[in-house]
Structure formats: structure tokens, C-alpha cells
C-alpha positions as a Markdown table, in Angstrom:
| # | Residue | x | y | z |
|---|---|---|---|---|
| 1 | Met | 211.2 | 60.3 | 61.9 |
| 2 | Glu | 207.6 | 60.7 | 62.6 |
| 3 | Glu | 207.9 | 57.1 | 60.6 |
| 4 | Lys | 209.8 | 55.3 | 63.5 |
| 5 | Lys | 207.4 | 56.7 | 66.2 |
| 6 | Lys | 204.1 | 55.4 | 64.9 |
| 7 | Glu | 206.3 | 52.0 | 64.4 |
| 8 | Gln | 208.0 | 52.1 | 68.1 |
| 9 | Lys | 204.1 | 53.1 | 69.4 |
| 10 | Lys | 203.1 | 49.9 | 67.0 |
| 11 | Lys | 205.2 | 47.5 | 69.2 |
| 12 | Leu | 204.6 | 49.4 | 72.5 |
| 13 | Arg | 200.5 | 48.2 | 72.2 |
| 14 | Phe | 201.5 | 44.8 | 70.2 |
| 15 | Arg | 203.4 | 44.6 | 74.1 |
| 16 | Trp | 200.7 | 45.9 | 75.6 |
| 17 | Trp | 197.7 | 43.1 | 74.8 |
| 18 | His | 200.6 | 40.6 | 74.8 |
| 19 | Leu | 201.1 | 40.9 | 78.6 |
| 20 | Cys | 197.3 | 41.9 | 78.4 |
| 21 | Tyr | 196.6 | 37.8 | 77.4 |
| 22 | Val | 198.8 | 36.0 | 79.2 |
| 23 | Phe | 197.3 | 38.3 | 82.6 |
| 24 | Ala | 194.4 | 37.3 | 81.1 |
| 25 | Gly | 195.2 | 33.4 | 80.8 |
| 26 | Leu | 197.3 | 33.3 | 84.3 |
| 27 | Val | 193.8 | 34.6 | 85.8 |
| 28 | Val | 192.3 | 31.9 | 84.0 |
| 29 | Val | 194.4 | 28.9 | 85.1 |
| 30 | Trp | 194.4 | 30.6 | 89.1 |
| 31 | Trp | 190.5 | 30.1 | 88.8 |
| 32 | Phe | 190.6 | 26.7 | 87.5 |
| 33 | Asn | 193.1 | 25.1 | 89.9 |
| 34 | Asn | 191.3 | 26.6 | 93.5 |
| 35 | Tyr | 187.5 | 26.9 | 91.7 |
| 36 | Thr | 186.7 | 24.2 | 90.3 |
| 37 | Ile | 186.1 | 20.8 | 91.6 |
| 38 | Arg | 187.5 | 17.4 | 90.3 |
| 39 | Ile | 186.3 | 14.0 | 91.2 |
| 40 | Asn | 188.5 | 11.7 | 92.3 |
| 41 | Lys | 188.0 | 8.3 | 91.4 |
| 42 | Asn | 189.9 | 5.1 | 94.2 |
| 43 | Ala | 188.4 | 1.7 | 95.7 |
| 44 | Tyr | 189.8 | 0.1 | 97.7 |
| 45 | Val | 189.1 | -3.8 | 97.6 |
| 46 | Thr | 188.5 | -6.1 | 100.4 |
| 47 | Asp | 187.8 | -9.6 | 101.8 |
| 48 | Lys | 185.3 | -7.9 | 104.3 |
| 49 | Val | 182.0 | -7.0 | 101.8 |
| 50 | Ser | 180.4 | -9.3 | 99.5 |
| 51 | Thr | 179.0 | -6.8 | 97.6 |
| 52 | Arg | 180.6 | -3.0 | 95.9 |
| 53 | Phe | 178.8 | 0.2 | 97.3 |
| 54 | Arg | 180.2 | 3.8 | 97.1 |
| 55 | Ile | 181.5 | 6.9 | 99.9 |
| 56 | Ala | 182.0 | 10.6 | 98.8 |
| 57 | Val | 184.3 | 11.9 | 101.1 |
| 58 | Ile | 184.5 | 16.5 | 101.5 |
| 59 | Ser | 186.7 | 18.4 | 103.8 |
| 60 | Asp | 187.9 | 21.5 | 104.3 |
| 61 | Leu | 185.3 | 24.0 | 102.4 |
| 62 | His | 186.3 | 26.8 | 105.2 |
| 63 | Ile | 182.9 | 28.5 | 103.1 |
| 64 | His | 183.0 | 32.0 | 102.5 |
| 65 | Glu | 181.0 | 34.7 | 99.9 |
| 66 | Gly | 182.7 | 34.2 | 96.5 |
| 67 | Gly | 183.8 | 30.3 | 97.4 |
| 68 | Ile | 182.9 | 27.3 | 97.0 |
| 69 | Ser | 179.4 | 27.3 | 97.6 |
| 70 | Gly | 177.5 | 24.3 | 98.9 |
| 71 | Glu | 175.4 | 24.1 | 95.5 |
| 72 | Lys | 177.9 | 23.6 | 94.1 |
| 73 | Val | 179.4 | 20.5 | 95.9 |
| 74 | Leu | 176.2 | 19.0 | 96.8 |
| 75 | Glu | 175.4 | 19.2 | 92.2 |
| 76 | Lys | 179.1 | 17.1 | 92.4 |
| 77 | Ile | 178.5 | 14.3 | 94.8 |
| 78 | Ser | 174.9 | 14.0 | 93.4 |
| 79 | Ser | 176.1 | 13.1 | 90.0 |
| 80 | Thr | 178.9 | 10.3 | 91.3 |
| 81 | Asp | 175.4 | 9.2 | 93.5 |
| 82 | Pro | 176.8 | 7.5 | 96.8 |
| 83 | Asp | 175.9 | 5.5 | 99.4 |
| 84 | Met | 176.7 | 7.5 | 101.9 |
| 85 | Val | 178.8 | 10.6 | 102.3 |
| 86 | Leu | 182.1 | 11.7 | 104.7 |
| 87 | Val | 182.0 | 15.4 | 106.0 |
| 88 | Leu | 185.5 | 15.5 | 107.8 |
| 89 | Gly | 186.0 | 19.2 | 108.9 |
| 90 | Asp | 186.7 | 22.5 | 108.2 |
| 91 | Met | 182.9 | 23.6 | 106.7 |
| 92 | Tyr | 184.2 | 27.2 | 107.9 |
| 93 | Thr | 186.6 | 29.1 | 109.4 |
| 94 | Thr | 186.8 | 30.2 | 112.6 |
| 95 | Gly | 186.1 | 33.8 | 113.4 |
| 96 | Ser | 183.5 | 33.6 | 110.3 |
| 97 | Thr | 180.2 | 35.4 | 110.6 |
| 98 | Gln | 176.9 | 34.2 | 111.5 |
| 99 | Asp | 176.0 | 33.9 | 108.6 |
| 100 | Val | 178.9 | 31.8 | 107.3 |
| 101 | Ile | 178.6 | 29.5 | 109.8 |
| 102 | Asp | 174.6 | 28.6 | 108.4 |
| 103 | Met | 175.9 | 28.2 | 105.2 |
| 104 | Ala | 178.0 | 26.0 | 106.3 |
| 105 | Ala | 176.1 | 24.0 | 107.9 |
| 106 | Lys | 173.3 | 24.4 | 104.9 |
| 107 | Ala | 176.1 | 23.2 | 102.6 |
| 108 | Val | 176.0 | 19.9 | 105.0 |
| 109 | Thr | 172.7 | 19.1 | 105.8 |
| 110 | Asp | 171.4 | 19.4 | 102.4 |
| 111 | Ile | 173.4 | 16.4 | 101.7 |
| 112 | Ala | 171.3 | 14.8 | 104.1 |
| 113 | Ala | 168.2 | 16.1 | 102.9 |
| 114 | Glu | 168.7 | 14.7 | 99.5 |
| 115 | Gly | 168.6 | 11.5 | 101.3 |
| 116 | Tyr | 172.7 | 9.8 | 101.4 |
| 117 | Pro | 173.1 | 9.2 | 104.8 |
| 118 | Thr | 175.6 | 11.6 | 106.2 |
| 119 | Tyr | 178.2 | 11.1 | 108.7 |
| 120 | Phe | 180.3 | 14.4 | 110.1 |
| 121 | Val | 183.4 | 15.0 | 111.9 |
| 122 | Ser | 184.7 | 18.3 | 113.4 |
| 123 | Gly | 187.9 | 20.0 | 112.2 |
| 124 | Glu | 190.6 | 22.7 | 114.2 |
| 125 | His | 187.4 | 25.2 | 112.7 |
| 126 | Asp | 184.3 | 24.2 | 112.5 |
| 127 | Thr | 183.4 | 23.5 | 116.5 |
| 128 | Glu | 180.4 | 25.9 | 117.7 |
| 129 | Asn | 177.6 | 23.8 | 119.4 |
| 130 | Tyr | 175.2 | 26.2 | 117.3 |
| 131 | Tyr | 176.9 | 24.6 | 114.3 |
| 132 | Ile | 177.0 | 21.1 | 115.7 |
| 133 | Asp | 173.3 | 21.3 | 117.2 |
| 134 | Lys | 172.1 | 22.6 | 113.5 |
| 135 | Leu | 174.1 | 19.4 | 112.3 |
| 136 | Ala | 172.3 | 17.1 | 113.8 |
| 137 | Ala | 168.8 | 18.9 | 113.6 |
| 138 | Gly | 169.1 | 18.7 | 110.3 |
| 139 | Gly | 170.2 | 14.8 | 110.0 |
| 140 | Val | 173.7 | 14.6 | 109.6 |
| 141 | Lys | 175.1 | 11.9 | 111.9 |
| 142 | Val | 178.2 | 14.0 | 114.6 |
| 143 | Met | 180.2 | 11.5 | 115.0 |
| 144 | Asn | 182.6 | 13.1 | 117.1 |
| 145 | Tyr | 184.6 | 9.9 | 119.2 |
| 146 | Arg | 181.2 | 8.2 | 118.2 |
| 147 | Glu | 181.0 | 4.8 | 116.8 |
| 148 | Glu | 177.8 | 3.1 | 115.0 |
| 149 | Ala | 177.1 | 0.0 | 113.1 |
| 150 | Val | 175.2 | 0.2 | 109.4 |
| 151 | Glu | 174.7 | -2.1 | 106.9 |
| 152 | Val | 174.9 | -0.5 | 103.2 |
| 153 | Lys | 174.1 | -3.0 | 100.9 |
| 154 | Gly | 173.7 | -6.0 | 102.9 |
| 155 | Asn | 177.7 | -5.6 | 104.2 |
| 156 | Lys | 178.5 | -4.9 | 107.9 |
| 157 | Val | 180.1 | -1.5 | 108.3 |
| 158 | Gln | 181.6 | -0.1 | 111.4 |
| 159 | Leu | 182.4 | 3.9 | 111.6 |
| 160 | Ile | 184.4 | 5.6 | 114.3 |
| 161 | Gly | 184.6 | 8.6 | 114.6 |
| 162 | Ile | 186.5 | 11.4 | 116.2 |
| 163 | Asp | 187.1 | 15.1 | 116.3 |
| 164 | Asn | 190.7 | 15.6 | 117.4 |
| 165 | Ala | 192.1 | 19.4 | 117.5 |
| 166 | Tyr | 195.6 | 17.7 | 118.2 |
| 167 | Tyr | 197.1 | 14.6 | 119.9 |
| 168 | Ser | 198.6 | 14.6 | 122.7 |
| 169 | Pro | 201.7 | 12.0 | 123.2 |
| 170 | Thr | 199.5 | 9.5 | 125.0 |
| 171 | Phe | 197.0 | 9.1 | 122.5 |
| 172 | Asp | 195.7 | 5.9 | 122.5 |
| 173 | Leu | 191.8 | 4.8 | 120.5 |
| 174 | Ser | 192.1 | 1.2 | 122.3 |
| 175 | Asn | 191.2 | 3.1 | 125.3 |
| 176 | Glu | 188.0 | 4.1 | 123.8 |
| 177 | Phe | 186.7 | 2.2 | 120.7 |
| 178 | Ser | 187.4 | -1.8 | 119.6 |
| 179 | Val | 187.9 | -2.3 | 116.0 |
| 180 | Asp | 184.6 | -4.9 | 115.1 |
| 181 | Lys | 186.8 | -7.1 | 113.1 |
| 182 | Asp | 183.6 | -9.0 | 111.7 |
| 183 | Ser | 183.0 | -5.0 | 110.1 |
| 184 | Leu | 185.0 | -3.5 | 107.1 |
| 185 | Ser | 185.7 | -0.9 | 110.5 |
| 186 | Ile | 186.6 | 2.8 | 109.1 |
| 187 | Leu | 187.5 | 5.7 | 110.9 |
| 188 | Leu | 187.0 | 9.5 | 110.1 |
| 189 | Ala | 189.6 | 11.9 | 111.3 |
| 190 | His | 190.1 | 15.4 | 110.3 |
| 191 | Leu | 194.4 | 16.1 | 111.6 |
| 192 | Gln | 195.7 | 12.8 | 109.9 |
| 193 | Asn | 198.1 | 10.9 | 113.3 |
| 194 | Tyr | 199.2 | 7.8 | 110.7 |
| 195 | Pro | 201.2 | 6.2 | 113.7 |
| 196 | Lys | 198.5 | 6.0 | 116.0 |
| 197 | Phe | 196.2 | 5.1 | 113.4 |
| 198 | Ala | 197.9 | 2.3 | 112.3 |
| 199 | Asp | 198.1 | 0.6 | 115.2 |
| 200 | Phe | 194.6 | 1.6 | 116.0 |
| 201 | Gly | 194.0 | -0.9 | 113.1 |
| 202 | Thr | 190.8 | 0.0 | 111.1 |
| 203 | Asp | 190.4 | -1.2 | 107.6 |
| 204 | Leu | 190.2 | 2.2 | 106.6 |
| 205 | Thr | 191.2 | 5.6 | 107.7 |
| 206 | Ile | 189.9 | 8.6 | 106.4 |
| 207 | Cys | 191.7 | 11.9 | 106.9 |
| 208 | Ala | 191.2 | 15.2 | 105.7 |
| 209 | Asp | 192.8 | 18.8 | 107.2 |
| 210 | Thr | 195.9 | 19.2 | 105.2 |
| 211 | His | 194.6 | 20.9 | 101.2 |
| 212 | Gly | 197.4 | 18.6 | 99.9 |
| 213 | Gly | 200.1 | 20.6 | 100.2 |
| 214 | Met | 198.0 | 23.2 | 98.9 |
| 215 | Phe | 201.0 | 23.9 | 95.9 |
| 216 | Gln | 201.4 | 20.3 | 94.1 |
| 217 | Leu | 204.9 | 20.3 | 91.9 |
| 218 | Pro | 204.0 | 18.8 | 88.6 |
| 219 | Phe | 205.3 | 14.9 | 87.7 |
| 220 | Asp | 204.5 | 13.7 | 91.0 |
| 221 | Leu | 207.0 | 15.0 | 92.6 |
| 222 | Gly | 204.8 | 16.4 | 95.6 |
| 223 | Pro | 203.6 | 19.6 | 98.1 |
| 224 | Leu | 206.0 | 22.4 | 97.6 |
| 225 | Val | 206.2 | 23.0 | 101.5 |
| 226 | Asp | 205.4 | 20.0 | 103.7 |
| 227 | Pro | 201.7 | 20.8 | 105.2 |
| 228 | Tyr | 202.6 | 19.3 | 108.7 |
| 229 | Asn | 206.2 | 21.4 | 108.8 |
| 230 | Lys | 205.6 | 25.0 | 107.1 |
| 231 | Asp | 209.9 | 25.4 | 106.9 |
| 232 | Gln | 210.3 | 22.3 | 105.2 |
| 233 | Trp | 210.5 | 22.7 | 100.9 |
| 234 | Phe | 210.4 | 20.4 | 98.4 |
| 235 | Pro | 209.6 | 17.5 | 101.0 |
| 236 | Gln | 209.3 | 15.0 | 98.9 |
| 237 | Leu | 212.5 | 15.9 | 97.2 |
| 238 | Met | 214.5 | 17.4 | 99.9 |
| 239 | Thr | 214.2 | 14.3 | 102.8 |
| 240 | Asp | 213.6 | 10.9 | 103.0 |
| 241 | Asn | 210.7 | 11.2 | 105.2 |
| 242 | Thr | 207.0 | 9.9 | 104.4 |
| 243 | Val | 204.7 | 13.2 | 103.5 |
| 244 | Phe | 201.7 | 12.8 | 104.5 |
| 245 | Asp | 199.9 | 16.2 | 102.4 |
| 246 | Lys | 197.4 | 13.6 | 100.0 |
| 247 | Gly | 196.2 | 10.3 | 98.9 |
| 248 | Trp | 196.9 | 6.4 | 100.4 |
| 249 | Phe | 199.4 | 5.9 | 103.1 |
| 250 | Gln | 199.5 | 1.6 | 103.8 |
| 251 | Tyr | 199.8 | 0.0 | 107.2 |
| 252 | Pro | 199.6 | -3.6 | 108.4 |
| 253 | Gly | 196.2 | -5.1 | 107.4 |
| 254 | Gly | 194.6 | -2.1 | 106.0 |
| 255 | Ala | 195.3 | 2.1 | 104.3 |
| 256 | Met | 194.8 | 5.3 | 105.4 |
| 257 | Phe | 193.5 | 8.4 | 103.0 |
| 258 | Ile | 193.6 | 12.3 | 102.9 |
| 259 | Thr | 191.6 | 14.8 | 100.5 |
| 260 | Ser | 192.8 | 17.5 | 99.7 |
| 261 | Gly | 189.3 | 19.0 | 100.2 |
| 262 | Leu | 187.6 | 21.5 | 98.7 |
| 263 | Gly | 188.4 | 25.0 | 100.2 |
| 264 | Asp | 191.0 | 28.2 | 99.7 |
| 265 | Ser | 191.8 | 28.6 | 102.7 |
| 266 | Pro | 194.2 | 30.3 | 104.2 |
| 267 | Tyr | 194.8 | 31.8 | 100.1 |
| 268 | Pro | 193.4 | 30.7 | 97.3 |
| 269 | Ala | 197.4 | 29.2 | 96.1 |
| 270 | Arg | 196.5 | 25.7 | 94.5 |
| 271 | Phe | 198.3 | 24.5 | 92.2 |
| 272 | Asn | 198.5 | 21.0 | 90.0 |
| 273 | Asn | 195.8 | 20.1 | 93.2 |
| 274 | Arg | 192.1 | 21.5 | 92.4 |
| 275 | Pro | 189.3 | 21.1 | 95.0 |
| 276 | Glu | 187.5 | 17.6 | 95.4 |
| 277 | Val | 185.1 | 15.6 | 95.9 |
| 278 | Val | 186.6 | 11.8 | 96.8 |
| 279 | Val | 185.2 | 8.7 | 95.4 |
| 280 | Leu | 185.7 | 5.7 | 97.3 |
| 281 | Asp | 184.4 | 2.4 | 95.6 |
| 282 | Ile | 184.6 | -0.2 | 98.2 |
| 283 | Leu | 184.8 | -3.3 | 96.3 |
| 284 | Pro | 184.5 | -7.0 | 97.4 |
| 285 | Glu | 187.7 | -9.2 | 96.6 |
| 286 | Lys | 186.4 | -11.1 | 93.4 |
| 287 | Glu | 185.2 | -7.4 | 91.7 |
| 288 | Gly | 189.2 | -6.4 | 92.3 |
| 289 | Lys | 191.1 | -9.1 | 90.8 |
């Protein structure tokens, strides 16, 4: 009887340690998916440029104590050596303390301080005048309903920025801007609006907001939940509609790219969809063949 009890205790200890190993493994997987940054490299080929240049894109950091730091983001950006950096909003969350807003501002102004031309549009969250003023004072170009003609490695680039928190039924970018057909035109927006952006017709539109749907199914089966319709589960499998979650979406004469961003808001539940710094290499046609 004593031997049997010893054997049962031994089996119980084995099961307990086995469960601990499994739990530790799950914690590592969770941490890796939510708090390590990947560099997502992409190329865009166009006849509007004669030499290549590189854009880094970040968004949706939703900075907070214990989350991904601005220093870590800057380290990743610097490793890619971009010619410009685009920051597409929601770098902090509505209701954040003054200290957290200051952290978000520093995360962006530190990029400009490193010498990278840095262009910013607001999301739904990071809209406070105090924060916007700190960015501008720190050398960041705030592009909320602004456009700017820039030259990058001898290429003419038209940057257009908008900061809509929503889009009305009558939304029409043509009322505010005209696309320069002689330049590479790039639209910066936090929220995607594919039909309207396609109608407007910039060469390249770059958006954010979706967090990539947070939880991405394996085997390229799309997000667990549609970022724009939380009642629609398995949208890529269950519907014929295009799911605007992350990545490339073509339209006549151009393309839209959605980054899945950096943050863990509203909760740290990323899977198969790590926080990212996007690198867009803009290539002339001769290099894209």
C-alpha cells in the first residue's frame, strides 16, 4: 500500500511539472506574439521614381508602462536606415495620463531627432493639442489635412495626410486636394476607406488602425474577427467580402497598404501577427523587373 501511495505521488508530481512546462511555454509564445517587433519588408514598383528609396511606417503603439517602448521602436527603425518615417496615429490611448502622453510624444520626436524626416497623422486617440504641439516643436511634420511636396533621392514625392476619426457619406478627398500626376503621390491615413481612397487615386495609400485583426489564423486564413465588424468571425472563410485587415489591396492605378501596427490595445491578444515596423522599398521599374 505504501509503495502504491509513493507511485501515485510521483505521478502527481510529474503531471504538475508537466503542466508548469506547458504553461511556461504558452507564456513565452504569448510574449513573443505581443511584445517582440518584427520588420515587415515590402516593395512597391513604380515608374514615378528613377532611384530607390526606403520608407519606414509605424502606428498604433498605444504606449503604456510595461508595453513596447519608444526606444525599442527607434532601435528597429534605425536598423532599417529609412529615408523617411511615417507615423500613422494612435501612439497613445484616449484617457492616458500626462506622463503617458509625454512618453508617446517622445517616442515620435526621438525619431525626428535621429535625423529621419518624420511625418505624422493622428488616429482616433492621439488628438490632444498639447501632444500635437509637442510633436511639431520636436521637428515632426504634422500632416493633419496638409500636403507637402518633398524630394527624396532626386524623386518628386507628394505627401497628403488626413486625420479623420470617421468618414461621412459625402467624404471626398477631391474637395481638399489634387493628385500631382508628375510626382509619386502618397496618402497617409489612420483609418482605411478603400472605396473613397481608390476614387481619389493616389499612387500609394498607407493606413493603420486595424491592428491586423489582432488574432490571425494560421495558413493565411485571415483574422479571427473582422476588425470593422466585430460580429463577423472567420470573415475570410465565411464571406466573399474583402477583409481589410492588413497588407496590400490594389485599386486602378495604385495600391493601399495597411500596417497591423505595434500595440497591444485593447488587450494583449496578438497571435500570428506580431507588432511590426513596416519597411516599404520604393523601386523604379528597371529594378522591379
